[in-house]
C-alpha positions as CSV (number, residue, x, y, z in Angstrom):
1,M,100.1,2.4,17.3
2,T,103.9,2.3,17.8
3,L,104.8,3.6,21.2
4,L,105.0,7.4,21.5
5,P,107.6,9.3,23.5
6,A,107.2,10.1,27.2
7,G,104.7,12.9,27.6
8,W,101.9,11.4,25.6
9,T,98.5,10.7,27.2
10,D,95.0,9.4,26.5
11,D,93.6,10.8,29.7
12,A,90.0,11.9,29.0
13,A,90.4,15.3,30.7
14,V,93.5,16.2,28.6
15,L,91.8,15.0,25.4
16,A,88.8,17.3,26.2
17,T,91.0,20.4,26.6
18,H,92.8,19.6,23.3
19,R,89.8,19.0,21.0
20,L,88.9,22.6,20.0
21,D,90.5,25.9,19.2
22,R,89.3,29.4,20.0
23,S,87.0,29.4,16.9
24,G,84.6,27.3,19.0
25,F,83.7,25.2,15.9
26,D,83.1,21.6,16.9
27,P,83.0,19.0,14.0
28,G,82.7,16.2,16.6
29,G,86.1,14.6,16.2
30,R,87.7,12.8,19.2
31,P,91.5,12.5,19.4
32,R,93.0,9.2,20.5
33,A,95.9,10.8,22.3
34,V,97.8,14.0,23.1
35,A,101.6,14.0,22.7
36,F,103.4,16.8,24.6
37,A,106.7,17.3,22.7
38,E,109.6,18.8,24.6
39,S,112.2,18.5,21.9
40,V,112.7,18.2,18.1
41,D,113.4,14.5,18.6
42,D,110.0,14.0,20.3
43,V,108.3,15.6,17.3
44,A,110.2,13.5,14.8
45,E,109.4,10.3,16.8
46,V,105.7,11.1,16.9
47,L,105.6,11.7,13.1
48,R,107.6,8.6,12.2
49,A,105.2,6.5,14.2
50,A,102.1,8.2,13.0
51,N,103.2,8.1,9.4
52,A,104.0,4.4,9.6
53,D,100.5,3.6,10.9
54,G,98.7,6.2,8.8
55,I,97.4,8.0,11.9
56,P,96.4,11.7,11.5
57,V,98.4,14.3,13.5
58,V,97.0,17.7,14.5
59,V,99.6,20.2,15.6
60,R,98.7,22.6,18.4
61,G,100.4,25.5,20.2
62,A,98.1,27.6,22.5
63,G,94.9,26.7,20.7
64,T,94.1,30.3,19.9
65,G,93.4,29.7,16.2
66,L,90.1,31.2,14.9
67,S,89.4,29.1,11.8
68,G,89.2,25.5,13.2
69,G,92.7,24.7,12.0
70,A,93.8,23.1,15.3
71,V,90.5,21.2,15.9
72,A,91.1,17.5,16.6
73,T,90.0,15.1,13.9
74,E,88.5,11.7,14.7
75,G,91.2,9.2,15.9
76,S,94.0,11.8,15.6
77,V,97.1,12.4,17.8
78,V,97.2,16.0,18.9
79,L,100.8,17.1,18.9
80,D,101.2,19.8,21.6
81,L,104.3,22.0,21.1
82,S,103.6,24.4,24.0
83,R,106.5,23.0,26.1
84,M,109.0,23.8,23.3
85,D,109.2,27.4,24.5
86,R,112.9,28.4,24.5
87,I,114.3,31.5,23.0
88,L,117.5,29.9,21.7
89,E,119.3,33.1,20.6
90,L,118.6,36.8,20.4
91,S,121.3,38.7,18.4
92,A,121.1,42.4,18.8
93,A,123.9,42.8,16.3
94,D,122.0,41.0,13.5
95,E,118.6,42.0,14.8
96,L,117.2,38.4,14.8
97,A,116.0,35.8,17.2
98,V,116.0,32.0,17.0
99,V,113.1,30.5,18.9
100,E,111.2,27.2,19.4
101,A,107.6,27.0,18.1
102,G,106.0,27.2,21.6
103,V,107.4,30.6,22.5
104,V,104.5,33.0,23.3
105,T,104.6,36.0,20.9
106,A,104.5,38.8,23.5
107,R,107.3,37.1,25.5
108,L,109.6,37.3,22.4
109,D,108.6,41.0,22.0
110,R,109.5,41.7,25.6
111,A,112.8,39.9,25.3
112,A,113.6,41.9,22.1
113,G,112.7,45.1,24.0
114,M,115.5,44.6,26.4
115,H,117.9,45.2,23.5
116,G,116.0,48.2,22.0
117,L,114.3,45.9,19.5
118,R,110.8,44.6,18.8
119,Y,109.2,41.6,17.2
120,A,106.9,43.5,14.8
121,P,104.0,41.1,14.2
122,D,101.4,42.0,16.9
123,P,98.3,39.8,16.7
124,A,95.5,40.8,19.2
125,S,96.2,37.4,20.8
126,A,100.0,38.2,21.3
127,A,99.8,37.6,25.1
128,I,98.6,34.0,24.6
129,S,99.4,32.9,21.1
130,T,102.6,31.1,20.1
131,I,105.1,31.8,17.4
132,G,104.5,28.4,15.7
133,G,100.8,29.1,15.5
134,N,101.4,32.6,14.2
135,I,103.7,31.2,11.4
136,A,101.3,28.4,10.6
137,T,98.5,30.9,9.9
138,N,100.6,33.8,8.7
139,A,99.0,35.9,11.4
140,G,98.7,39.7,11.1
141,G,97.9,42.1,13.9
142,L,97.7,45.7,14.9
143,R,101.1,46.8,13.5
144,C,100.7,45.1,10.2
145,A,99.8,48.3,8.4
146,K,103.4,49.3,8.4
147,Y,105.4,46.2,9.3
148,G,103.6,43.5,7.4
149,V,102.3,40.1,8.5
150,T,104.2,37.3,10.1
151,R,105.7,36.2,6.8
152,D,107.6,39.5,6.6
153,S,109.5,38.7,9.8
154,V,110.4,35.0,9.1
155,L,113.9,34.5,7.8
156,G,114.1,30.7,8.2
157,L,112.3,27.7,9.6
158,D,113.1,24.3,11.2
159,I,110.6,21.8,10.1
160,I,109.9,18.1,10.7
161,L,108.3,16.4,7.6
162,A,105.6,13.9,7.8
163,D,108.0,11.0,7.7
164,G,110.1,12.4,10.6
165,R,112.9,14.0,8.5
166,R,114.2,17.3,9.7
167,I,114.8,20.2,7.2
168,S,115.9,23.8,7.6
169,T,114.8,26.5,5.2
170,G,115.8,30.1,4.7
171,R,118.7,31.8,6.3
172,R,120.0,34.3,8.9
173,T,120.5,37.1,6.4
174,V,117.9,39.7,5.4
175,K,118.4,38.9,1.7
176,G,118.6,35.4,0.2
177,V,117.3,33.8,-3.0
178,A,119.1,30.4,-3.1
179,G,116.7,27.7,-4.3
180,Y,112.9,27.8,-4.2
181,D,111.3,29.8,-1.4
182,L,110.4,26.9,0.9
183,T,110.1,29.2,3.9
184,G,107.4,31.1,2.2
185,L,105.6,27.8,1.3
186,F,105.5,26.6,4.9
187,V,104.4,30.0,6.3
188,G,100.6,29.9,6.3
189,S,100.4,26.2,5.6
190,E,98.4,25.5,8.8
191,G,100.3,22.3,9.7
192,T,99.4,20.5,6.5
193,L,102.9,20.3,5.0
194,G,105.2,19.8,7.9
195,V,105.5,20.6,11.6
196,I,107.3,23.9,12.3
197,V,109.5,23.4,15.4
198,G,111.7,26.5,15.2
199,A,112.1,29.8,13.5
200,T,114.7,32.4,12.8
201,L,112.9,35.7,13.0
202,R,113.7,39.3,12.0
203,L,113.6,41.9,14.7
204,R,113.3,45.6,14.2
205,P,114.4,48.7,16.2
206,D,112.0,49.9,18.8
207,P,110.6,53.3,17.6
208,V,112.1,56.3,19.2
209,R,108.7,58.0,19.5
210,T,105.1,57.2,18.9
211,A,102.0,59.4,18.6
212,T,98.5,57.9,19.0
213,L,95.2,59.2,17.7
214,S,91.7,58.1,19.0
215,A,88.7,59.4,17.1
216,F,84.9,58.7,17.3
217,F,82.4,59.0,14.5
218,A,78.7,59.3,13.9
219,D,78.6,55.9,12.2
220,F,81.0,53.2,11.0
221,A,80.8,54.4,7.4
222,A,82.3,57.8,8.4
223,A,85.1,56.0,10.3
224,A,85.8,53.8,7.2
225,A,85.9,56.9,5.1
226,A,88.4,58.5,7.5
227,A,90.6,55.4,7.2
228,A,90.4,55.5,3.4
229,A,91.4,59.2,3.5
230,I,94.6,58.2,5.4
231,T,95.6,55.8,2.6
232,A,94.6,58.4,-0.1
233,A,96.9,60.9,1.5
234,R,99.8,58.5,1.1
235,L,100.3,58.2,4.8
236,Q,101.5,54.9,6.4
237,P,100.8,54.7,10.1
238,A,102.0,51.7,12.1
239,V,98.5,51.0,13.4
240,A,95.1,51.9,12.0
241,E,92.2,50.0,13.7
242,L,88.4,50.3,13.5
243,L,85.6,49.2,15.9
244,D,81.9,49.5,15.1
245,T,79.0,50.2,17.5
246,A,78.5,46.6,18.5
247,C,82.1,46.3,19.5
248,L,82.0,49.5,21.6
249,D,78.8,48.3,23.3
250,A,80.4,45.0,24.2
251,I,83.5,46.6,25.6
252,D,81.5,49.1,27.7
253,A,79.5,46.2,29.1
254,A,82.6,44.1,29.9
255,D,84.8,46.9,31.2
256,G,82.3,49.5,32.6
257,S,83.7,52.1,30.1
258,A,81.6,54.7,28.3
259,L,83.1,54.5,24.8
260,R,79.7,54.4,23.1
261,S,78.8,57.8,24.6
262,R,81.5,59.4,22.5
263,G,80.4,58.0,19.2
264,A,79.1,55.1,17.1
265,A,82.5,54.0,15.7
266,F,86.1,54.2,16.9
267,L,89.3,54.7,14.9
268,L,92.7,54.2,16.5
269,V,95.8,55.3,14.6
270,Q,99.4,55.2,15.7
271,T,102.5,56.7,14.0
272,D,106.0,55.9,15.0
273,G,109.7,56.7,14.4
274,W,111.6,59.9,14.0
275,G,108.7,61.5,12.1
276,A,105.9,60.3,14.3
277,D,104.7,63.8,15.3
278,A,104.8,65.3,11.8
279,E,103.0,62.3,10.3
280,M,100.4,62.4,13.0
281,E,99.6,66.0,12.2
282,A,99.0,64.9,8.6
283,V,96.8,62.1,9.9
284,R,94.8,64.5,12.1
285,G,94.3,66.7,9.1
286,V,92.6,64.0,7.0
287,V,90.7,62.3,9.8
288,G,89.4,65.4,11.5
289,P,86.7,66.4,9.0
290,H,85.1,63.0,9.4
291,A,85.2,62.7,13.2
292,T,83.0,64.0,16.0
293,V,85.6,63.6,18.7
294,L,89.4,63.4,18.2
295,D,92.3,63.2,20.6
296,V,96.1,62.7,20.1
297,T,98.6,61.6,22.8
298,T,102.3,61.0,22.9
299,D,102.1,59.4,26.3
300,P,103.2,55.7,26.0
301,A,100.9,54.7,28.9
302,E,97.9,56.3,27.4
303,A,98.7,54.7,24.0
304,E,98.9,51.3,25.6
305,T,95.5,51.8,27.2
306,L,94.0,52.6,23.8
307,L,95.7,49.6,22.2
308,A,94.4,47.4,25.1
309,T,90.9,48.7,24.3
310,R,91.2,47.5,20.7
311,R,92.5,44.1,21.8
312,S,89.7,43.7,24.3
313,A,87.0,43.8,21.6
314,L,86.9,40.1,20.8
315,P,86.9,38.9,24.4
316,A,84.1,41.3,25.1
317,L,82.0,39.9,22.2
318,E,82.7,36.4,23.4
319,R,81.0,37.3,26.7
320,R,77.9,38.2,24.7
321,G,77.2,34.9,23.1
322,R,78.7,32.3,20.7
323,V,80.8,33.9,18.1
324,L,81.7,32.9,14.5
325,I,84.8,34.9,13.7
326,E,85.3,35.9,10.1
327,D,88.3,37.4,8.5
328,V,88.0,38.9,5.0
329,A,90.2,41.4,3.3
330,V,89.4,43.9,0.5
331,P,91.4,46.5,-1.4
332,R,91.8,49.5,1.0
333,S,90.0,51.7,-1.5
334,R,86.9,49.5,-1.1
335,L,86.8,49.3,2.7
336,A,83.9,51.6,3.2
337,E,82.0,49.7,0.5
338,A,82.6,46.4,2.3
339,V,81.5,47.9,5.6
340,A,78.2,49.0,4.1
341,A,77.6,45.6,2.5
342,I,78.2,43.8,5.8
343,E,75.8,46.1,7.6
344,E,73.2,45.3,4.9
345,I,73.8,41.5,5.2
346,A,73.3,41.7,9.0
347,E,70.0,43.6,8.7
348,R,68.6,41.4,5.9
349,S,69.6,38.1,7.6
350,G,68.6,39.2,11.1
351,T,72.0,38.1,12.4
352,R,74.0,40.3,14.8
353,I,77.4,41.1,13.1
354,A,80.0,43.1,15.0
355,T,82.8,44.4,12.8
356,M,86.4,45.3,13.7
357,A,89.1,46.0,11.1
358,H,92.7,46.4,10.5
359,A,91.9,49.4,8.4
360,G,95.5,50.0,7.3
361,D,95.5,46.9,5.1
362,G,91.8,46.4,4.4
363,N,91.4,43.4,6.7
364,L,87.9,43.2,8.2
365,H,86.7,40.9,11.0
366,P,82.9,40.6,10.8
367,I,82.0,38.7,14.0
368,L,78.6,36.8,13.9
369,V,77.3,37.0,17.5
370,L,74.9,34.1,18.1
371,D,72.8,33.3,21.2
372,R,74.4,30.9,23.7
373,G,73.9,27.3,22.5
374,H,72.9,28.4,19.0
375,E,74.0,25.9,16.5
376,I,76.0,27.0,13.4
377,D,73.2,26.0,11.1
378,E,72.7,26.6,7.4
379,H,71.2,30.0,7.9
380,V,74.4,31.1,9.8
381,W,76.6,29.5,7.1
382,A,74.6,31.3,4.4
383,T,75.1,34.6,6.2
384,A,78.8,34.0,6.4
385,G,78.9,32.9,2.8
386,E,77.4,36.3,1.8
387,V,80.2,38.0,3.6
388,F,82.8,35.9,1.8
389,T,81.1,36.4,-1.6
390,T,81.0,40.2,-1.0
391,A,84.8,40.2,-0.2
392,L,85.5,38.3,-3.4
393,R,83.2,40.6,-5.5
394,L,85.1,43.6,-4.2
395,G,88.4,42.0,-5.4
396,G,89.3,40.7,-1.9
397,T,90.0,37.4,-0.2
398,L,88.3,34.9,2.1
399,T,91.0,35.2,4.8
400,G,93.5,37.9,5.5
401,E,95.3,36.3,8.5
402,H,93.3,33.7,10.4
403,G,93.6,30.9,7.7
404,V,91.2,28.6,6.1
405,G,91.1,25.8,8.6
406,L,87.8,23.9,8.6
407,L,85.6,27.0,8.5
408,K,86.3,28.2,5.0
409,R,87.1,25.2,2.9
410,R,83.7,25.1,1.2
411,W,84.4,28.6,-0.4
412,L,88.1,28.1,-1.2
413,A,87.6,27.1,-4.8
414,D,85.5,30.2,-5.4
415,E,88.6,32.3,-4.8
416,L,91.4,30.0,-6.1
417,G,89.7,28.2,-9.0
418,P,89.9,24.4,-9.6
419,D,93.3,24.3,-11.2
420,V,95.0,26.1,-8.4
421,V,93.2,23.9,-5.8
422,A,94.4,20.8,-7.7
423,L,98.0,22.1,-7.8
424,Q,97.9,22.7,-4.1
425,H,96.7,19.1,-3.4
426,D,99.6,17.9,-5.6
427,L,102.1,19.9,-3.5
428,K,100.7,18.4,-0.3
429,A,101.0,14.9,-1.8
430,V,104.7,15.4,-2.4
431,L,105.4,16.4,1.2
432,D,102.7,14.3,3.0
433,P,101.9,11.3,0.7
434,R,99.9,9.5,3.4
435,S,98.0,12.7,4.3
436,I,98.5,12.4,8.0
437,L,99.2,16.1,8.6
438,N,96.1,18.0,9.7
439,P,93.9,16.2,7.1
440,G,90.7,18.0,6.0
441,K,92.1,21.5,6.9
442,K,93.3,24.3,4.6
443,L,92.5,22.6,1.2
């Protein structure tokens, strides 16, 4: 292969740390090299060389992806953007930031906070995931019930195409409809259409006040019913998160807490802004009849502790065994129905499934918890397939925010249909005719 820039290596130890992402899925591929890009020019040079020789390129940030999208394919070059971590501009007047792809999400949020602003997308992995990875998967998060997913905060992108050309899409303004929406096309494309090297991102005012509710229930169905009642009451909290019994047990075991003693399911709701208190009173009114325990706080420190509890659920489950992390979404009115169906699938299949959910937008994360060393065999895939089929039957989707990656490709046509899948392959062929960008993922 043509010589790559300084910063590339074929050291076995480095290759080993860049093979897999957080999904834990291992298709057995071995990369030939890792290229650590420190500039846009580095990225362009890698892609020009790889495109000339037809060598696959897998783009990687922090490796926190949950769908196998950043898993190395055989003979690929892993392009690591984690060193491209500069916040290039933060404009309080225009409420925007211009950043490189390797900026850690929580770091941008903290920087915005120094100006009375926030970066609204708030994935549970915010402390370790990067902006580029969030954009590549269109990540959601805890605040998406009110503020939307990553796409809703992306104004423009800087992208290196497969042949090394650099393009910029979008704008710095809140509105803009000139030309086709190429920014929207690249958001969620999982590194298959181009390499996102920078982004212009919308910031929002930090809320003047928050109120946070924590409630426990006799079972997960009651908690899901309470979440549905919030939507039916036409309330829109900033955060609405659910944890089932298995999640509470795992957190208690990991942290020494006693959440499970308070109930079999947990609902966390946060309202914000000038009307936070009044909105919370309305939330309390619709949640209360379903709950066995209910508390409300306006103390920011207590609220952060509760949010940290929600974020700790996945790490706690990972300590219990090998996890296969799913990510389906259904219409919010059918959330309780989906929860009941997942519980029935778990019982019938004999598979431990722990479920957490972004209840505010109907996004469920059923986590298959396997024994250590357990292979993801056909029984496991069949169980996951039943979860996906259930989501589609209820009018939902295979993935709300984690992406397709490698893990969900076999079910994609069931949702999109053959004509749409074919059209998406045609679009990829226009932008990546030699199919070097993350081949075998997304489509």
